[in-house]
N, C-alpha and C positions, 0 to 999 in steps of 0.2 A: 383632663388628664387623670388616669386612674391613680389612687394612692395605694400604696401598700403599707405592711405594718412594720417597716423597719425604721430605724432612727438615725438621722445623719449625724456622723460626730466630728463634723467638721467645725470651723470657727476659732482657731485658733488665734486670729489678728484681733477679733473682738475681744477675746479674753485677755490678750496682752494689753489692748487698750484701757480695759477696765482696771488691771492692775496698775498699770501707769497712771491712771485718774488717782487712784487711790493712793499711790505712793506720793505723789505731787500734793494732794490735798493734806497729808499727814506732815510733810515737811512745811508745808506753809502753815499750819496750825501750830506746829512747836515753834516756828520762828516768831509768830505772832504772840504765844504765850510767853515767850523769853523776852521780846523786845517791845512788845505792847500795840504795835500798829493794827488797829481793830479791821482795817482793809483787808488785811490778810486773812482774817477769819471769814468776811465776807465772801473773799474770792475762795477759801478752801470749802465751805459748806456745798456751794454748787458742784464742785470738782468732787467731792466725796460722793453728793447723791448721783451724779453722772456714772461715777464708779459702779455703784450698787443698781442702778437703772441699766446700764449696760450689761451687767452680769444677769439680770432678769431678761432682759430683751435679748441676749445671747441664746435663751432657750427658744424664744419664739422664732428666730431665724432658722431652727433647724426644722425637721419633719417631726415634731413633737404636737401634744394636743395642746390648745389654748384653753387653760383652765382659769376658773374664779380666782384660784390661789394665787396666779401672775399677778391679777389686776389687785387684788387685796394687798400683796406684799408690796407692790409698787406704791399704792396709796399710803400704806403705813411707814414706808422710807421717807414719802414727800412730808408727811405730817411730821416725822421725826425731824427732817429738815427744816420746816418753819420752827418748830418749837425751838429748836438750837439757835436760829438767827434772833427769835424774839427774846430769848435770853440774854442776849448780848446787849440789850438797852436796860437802863437803870430803872424805869419808871415800873410801878407796881402795875398799872396795866398791860404793861408788855409782859411781866412775869407771871401774872394769871392766864393771859392768852397763850404763853410759851408752855405752861402747865398744861392747860387745855389741849393744845396741838398734841403734846407727848401723851396724854391720856388717851386721846381719840387715836393715835398711832399704835398705842398697846392694845387697844380693843381690837383692833385691824389685825394686828400679830396675832392676837389670841384666836382670831377666826381661821388663820393659815395652819393651825395645830388640829390635827386630826384627834382630839382629845376622846378616850373610847369610852364615851358615856354609858352604852349599853352593852350588855353581854359579858360584864366584868366577873372574873371569879371572886370568890369569898376573899382570897390573898389580895389580890389589887384593890378591893374595896378596902381592906384594913390598912394596906400601905399608902392609900390614895388619902384617907382619911388623917393618918399620922402625919404625912407631908405636910396637908393643908393647916392642919393644927399649929405645927411648928413655924410655920411660914406667917402665919397671923399672929402669932406670939412674938415673933421677931419684929413685924410690923408695928405693933402696938408699943413694944420697947423701944424701936426707935423715935417714935412720935413721942413718947414720955422723956426720952433723953434729951430731945432738941426744945422740950418744952413748949410745944406748938399748940395752941387753943384759937378758939374764934372760928372765924370763915376761912382763914388761912390754914387753920389745922385740920377742918373737914376736906379742904382741896388736897393736902399733902397726904392726910390718911388715906383718901380715894385713890390718889395717884399710886400711892404705896400697895395698896390692895390690888391695883390693876398688875403690879409687878407680881405679887404674891401668887396669882391665878395664872399669871404666864409662867412662871416658873413650877407651877404646880402641874399646869397641863403638858409641858415639855417633859418634864420628869415621868409622868404618866404614860406618854406617848413613847418615850424611850423604853420603859418597862414593857408596854404592850407589845411594841413592833419589835423589840430586841435591836433597837436602831442607835448607833453611836451618835448619828447626825442629830437626832432629838436631844441627846446627852449634850450636844455642844451648843443646841439651842438654849437649853437651861442654863448652861455656863455663861452665855452671852448675856440673858438676861440678869443673871447674878451680878456680872461685870457692871451690866446698866445701872443696877440697884446701887453698887458701891460709889459709881460716878455721880448719880443723884443724891446720895447720902452726903457726898462731899460738897455738892451745891448747897442742900439744905442746911447742912453745919455753917456754911459761909454767910447763908442768909439770916439764919436764927440764933447762931451762938458766935463767940470770938475764935472758934477753932479755925486754924490755917497752917496747912502743910507747907514747907517748904517748895517754892515753885507751884502753889496750889492750882493754878489756872492750867500749867501743864499737865499736872496729874489727872486733874478734871477732864481735860479734852482728851488726852490719850487713851483713858479707860473708856471714855464714850465711843471715840472713834473705832477702838478695838472691839466692843461690844457690839456697835452698828454691823460691823463687817461681819463678825462671827454669826450673829443672827441671821443677817440677810444670805449669807452663803451656805449656811446649813440648810435654813430652809428651802433655798433654790436648788441647793443640791439634790435634796429629797426629792424635788419634781424629776430630775434626771433619772433618778433611781427608778421612780415609779414608771416614767414613760418606756424604760427597758424592761419593765416586767410585763406579766399576762394582763396585770390591772392597766398598763398602759396602752397595751395593744387593743384591749377592749373598748377603752375611750377612744382611741383613734377611730375605731370603726363606727363608734356612735356619732363622731364628728363627723366623718365622712358620710353618713347617711342624713345627717341634718343639713351639712352644706350643700348636699345635692337637691335635697327637697327644695332649699331656698332658691338655688338656681332654676328649679324648673316650676316655681311657683305659678307663673302666668301660662305655662304650657298647661299645667294641671287645670286651672280655671277653664282653659277652652277646651280641654278634654272632657270634663263633666258636662259643661253646657252642649257640648255635640252629642254625647251618649245619651242624658236623660235630662238635658234641662235645666240643670241643679245651678242656681245662682250663686254668685261669689260669697254672699255671707254664710249661706249654709255650708259650701264648700269649705271655706276656712275654718270654721267653728266647728264643724262636725268631722272633718278629715286632716286639714293639714294642721290646724292649730292643735288639735288633739293629740297629734303625734309630736309637735315641738314640746307640749308639756310634759308628755311621757317621756322622752328622751332626756328633758332635763331633770326629771324625778330620778330617772335611773342613774343619770350621771352623779347625782348629789349623793346618793346611797350605795353606788356599786362598791366602794371600797369596804365598806362595813358588811355588805352582803357576801363578798368573797372570802370573808376571814373565817379560819377555823372556828367552830362554835362548841365551848366547853360544855362538858356534860358531866352530871354527877357520876362518880364511880362507887358502886356498893362497897359495904366492908370486906366482902368474901374476895374481891378482885384487888384489894391493897396489897402491897404499895402499886400505884397505877394511876394513870391519867386517860382520861376518855375526851375525845373530840370527834365533831360532825365536820366533815370536810367536804365543801361542795365541789363536784366535779361536772363538767360538760357531759351530755351524752354523746354527742359526737355530730352526726349528720341528720339534720332536721328538715323534715319536709312541711311546708307551710301552704295549705291550701285556701285560697282567698274566696270570697263571696261577690256577687254581683252589686249587692245594696249598698254597703260602703266599702267599695273595691280598694280604696287606698289605706283607709284607716285599719281594716280588720285584715288587710294583708301585711302593712309594714309594722304595726304596732307589735303583733307577735315576733316578727323578724328581727325588730329592736331587742326585745328581752332575751331571744334566743342568742343573739349576737353577745349580748352583754355577759350570758351566761357561759360563753366561750365556745359555743357552737359554730360548726358552718350550717348554711341554710340552703335549701333549694326550694324555689318559690313558684307555685301554679297560680296565675291570674286568672280571673274570670273571663271567660269567653264573650260574655254577654255585655260587657261594658269595653269594647275593643279599643276604644281611644285611650281610656284611663289606663288599660292593661299595656298599652304600648308605650305611654310615658313612663309608667313604674319601670318596665322592663329597661328602658333608656337611663332613667336617673340611676339604677341599681348598676348597671353594667359600667357607667362612669364612675361610682364610688368604689366598686369592689372587683376584685379579679374573679373570675369564675370558680377556684378553688375556695373561696369565702363565700361568695352568694352566687349561685346559679339560678337563672331565670328559665324554666321550660317553655320552649316556644309552643305556639297554639296547634302545631301540627303532629305535637304528641298527644295522643288520646290519653284519656284517664285511666283506662284499663292498663296500658302498656306503662305508664308512670307508677302505678300501685304494685306492679310486678318487682319494681327494682326494691332493693333493701335498704332501708332507714333505720336510724337509731330511736326515732322519734317523729309522730307524725301530729301535726295540730290542724285540724279541719274547722271550717266555720261554713255552715250551709243547713240544708234541712235534715230532718230526722231520717226522711228515705235514703239520701245519698250517703248521711253519716254510718247508717249501718253498713253501705257497700264498703266504704272506708274501712271500718273496724274488721269486716270480714276480711278484706286484704291484708290488713296489719297482723291479724292473728296467725297468718301462715307464716310470718317469720317472729312471731311472739314480740312484736313491735308496741311499745306502749303508745296510747293514743291520749290526744285531749280534743272531746268534740264540743264544740261551741254551736248548739242548734237554735232551737226556738220553741214555739207554742203559743196557746192562746193565753196571753198575761191579762188577768182581769184588772180593773180597777173598780174599787167599792167606794160608793158615796153614801154615807150614814146620815142619820137624820141629824146629828149634831154638826155636819160639816158646814165650812164656809162654802156656800154653793157658787158664789162668783169666782172664788179663787179655785175651786174645783174644775170648774168648766175651763178657766184659762189654761191652767196648767195640764189638763187632759188633752186639750185642743192642742197644745203647743207639741206634747210628747206623742200625739196621735197623728198629727198631720205634717210634723217635721219629714223632710224626705218623703213628701208623699204617703207617709205611711209605712215605707218599706225600711222598718227598723226592727230587728228582732226583738227588743225589749218594749216595742209601744204597746200602749194599752189596747188589746185586742177587742175588747167589749167592756160594758160599765154596767155594774149592778147598782141601782140607784133606789134607796128607800120611799116607799111610796108616799110619804108625808112630804117629801121634796122632789118627787118626781116631775110634777108639772112646773115647778120653778126651775129644776134644771134644763128641761127642754127649752124652756123661754129664754133662760140665761145662755144656754150654748148657740142659740140664733144669735145673739146679740154679739157675742163673744166672736163667732165665725166672721159676722159682718164686720166688726173692729178690727179682726186680724186680716182678713182678705178681700172686704168689699164685695164687689159683686162677682158671685163664682160661675155664674152661667158661661163664662168665658174663662180663659187660664188667667189667674192674677199674677201681679208681678212678682216673682220670687218663688212662685209655687213649682216645686219640683214635678217632672213628669214620670210615669211609669217605664221601667228601664226596657222592656221588650213588650212586642205586641202579643204573645202568648201570654205573658202576665197580665196585659190589660184586658184581654178576652175573659181572662179566669175571674179578675176583679169584678169586671162588669157583670159577670153572670151571678154574681153575689147580691147584687142590688135588686130588690124584689120588684115584680111587675105590679101594677095597679090591680088590688082585689086579692092579693097574696094574704092568706088568713095568718101567717106566720110572722109577718113583719110589714110595715109600712115606710115608706120614706118621707120622712118632715123636713129635712135640711138638705139641700144640694141635690145630687142624683144625676146631674148633667156629665156630660163626657164627650170627647172627639177622638175618634178612631185614628184620624191622620197624624195628629201629634201625640197619641197616647196620653191624652190629658184624662183625669177623673176628679171631678170638683169634690171638696171636702163634703162627706155624706153622712148623715146620722140617721139612722133606723129606730123607730120607735114602735112600741108593742110587740116587741120580738118575744118569740118562746124559744125553748130550748132546741126544737125542731127547725127552726129557720135555717136557711143554706148558709147564711153567714156564720153560724154557730158550729158547722159541723167541719171545718177546717182553720187553721190559721190565716187569716185576711191577708196580711201583708200588703194593706195599701189603706187609701184614704176613706174607708167605710168603717162606721162605729155604730154597732148595734148597742141599744139600751134595753135592759131588762128591769124591770120592777120587781122589787122584793118586799116582804113584811117582817119575815123572821131572819135574823143573822144565822143562826144556827142551822136550820133545815134548808133555807132557801139559798145560802150563799155559801157557809162553809162545808156543809155535806155536798152540795153539786160540785164544788171546785175540786174537792178531794175524791169525788167519783170518776173524774177524767185524769189525764195524764199531768204530770205534775209541771206547772207553768214556769217559763224562764224568769219572770218578773210578776210582781203583785204590787198595786198601789191602793193605801187605805186613805180616805179622806174621813176625819173623825175629830172630835174635840175630846172624846171619851178615853181615859186611860185604861177603862177595863176591856173597851172595844179594841184597844190597839193590843193589849197583852192576849186577848182572847184570839185574835185571828192571828198574830205572829207567831203564837205558841202551837196553833192547832191544824195551821195549813202549810204544807211544804212547798217550798218553790225556791228558785235559782238566787234571786235578790230583789229589793224593791225600795219603795219609799213611803213614808208616812206624810202625807198632805203635800206630795210633790209626785212628778213622774219622770223617769229616766235618767235623772240628774245622778243618781248613784254612779254610773258609771264615769263620772267626772273625778272620783276619788280615787287616786292611785293607790292610798294607802289601804284600801279595801279590795278583797278579791272579786273579780267577775266570773261567773260560770253558771253554768244550768246544773240540775239533778234530776235522775230519772231521763225520761223521754226528751226533756229538754237539754240534756248534755251531760257530760261527766268531765271532771277537771276545772281548772279555773287559772286565770292569769291576772294581770295588771300588776305592778309593783313587785314587792317582796316575793309575794305568792307566784308571779310569772317566773321572776328568777328561780324559785324553787321548783316550778314546773318543768323547767327547761334542764335542771341540774339533778345528777344522781347524788342523793347526800351519803356520802360514803363514811361509815362508822369505823374508828380507829381506837384501838386501847394500846396506850404507851406503859409497857410493864419495865419494872427496873431491872438492870442486868446485874447489880451488885448486891441484891439480896433475893434468894430463891426461896420465897415462903409461898406454898401452894397447898391449899388445904385439899384440894381435888385430885392430887395425883396418889398413885399408890405406893407404898400399901396403906390401905383404908384404916384398919384397926378400929379405934374408937372415935372416929372423925363424925361418924353419922350424928350423934347426939349433939355436938358442936353445930353440925351443918344445920340440924333441924331449929336449933336456937336463934341461928341466924336468918334462916328463912322465914321464920314466924312473922 
């Protein structure tokens, strides 16, 4: 069933049931406090928790997004219930356990509040500091008033500090989001604090109010209810907002991926023999991780970002507001047909765009499953999948607001030329000859393992795979011998296809890669490892070429297959850095060395898209870093926040006051020039 972006507002019966539970729990608690039977307390607590849990579960019964806040809030309520029940028993152990349960509940409550740690203005920082100092002073005063010391004092102080941070976080969230519901949350925690102060006073002093238990339980129940309803109510608002719609789309995508996992495994095996492990780690699991990262940070990414306002524009306030481009075209490649199509689609949806997807024709089974899972998750006005019957030329004649292309530089130029006709911005994720450099100080065994892993995963059909290796003369022989051992350890006998080894995607690519393996007697390169192949299955064995020169056939183009040329060098400056800089800028570079000076030299003097030191390809796994090329290897970047900004127009807005008309730049100018000069200096 297709999911849309609407929110069902039904559920009056569960809501009535929830308030009914709350009313009954309150009555039983009041009777228990006035007359004394403990059994009423034991009955009232589960009823109270049922009331709060139903209010949370009510959200899940609607067409809303299941978020981690729901789980966290329910867990916090359960800890609160456990602590409340434990405190009814007189033993010291139960008291400590109850305090611990309350403390855990408060920590979980804290996790449900979107406290704005980053991007705050100077005024917010000042208000935050003042509130925190006042609350901490209040906690210290309470501890000294009750004369609490020793281990029990530490427990009570820690518990009180938890309240301090909860109140502080709620007030700051109310300030940032201009939300009365977070203000109500802060009020609830303040009432919590009053209730627990009365409990502490009863334990550590002789202070007792008339009907002391009644007031303790009444304030506690009221606080529990206010906090839970204010935090849960915030979820409803968010689901009705643009933020909620985007979360809903991300969850629809994730759920559809999960439903079609087995179909994807079968499709990858049919298209190019990709095993389940590589399919999950490099395709499906990669997407789950990316979607989780987006969901975690999306609220903050969507917020308007304050910017400093120069004096000449005072009084005023400056903000940068992210807005979606509109209709985005995502063109996917054949080498990672799921990951490199759906990952940019996910971040484009998170940025608020609608997406048109063009899958690769060279992987028909995977493209068929992608089209199926997207059509089940979204209506065509949100995500449109272009069928194979539509040619690329016909597709590129349409007007889009943004184009995201992954593929070869040759096709990238065609895409960019078509986009230029409409002045459409583009991101091009291309490729290039990415070098791996093994210096004399490198750990050779480690370098061989990680280069082999990065090169031969997906049969070398990875845009950031090490394309060739530059090895220092002093470790060259050791490198070749160790690489033989590593490939044998990884794949065993490679004369026939090893288990789990991916095949080449198409016959045309198989022929091209096979042509890069030198014949016997070739003066520019010789095969020292592997070299076998099978045209019927499109298998090419992991192959290492030694004695390579820069004129070798494998050094004239991006290999994009399991063939690894090795070039020996003596001088890092003239034979490595100068040669790499003489060619097109690579998409990636991998440096293996223990020398800090060599790291600084290579990283500062060679331009490339991204890379690793003492590792290969794994920089792609960090969603907190942008991924993209430079020059011939691409333009633009994505992943994480960078991806969100790629698919967003960052709209700059200056908010000027309407009550003070002070403008240095309006006529008549008179003697304003001298003042303007002082300001602009």
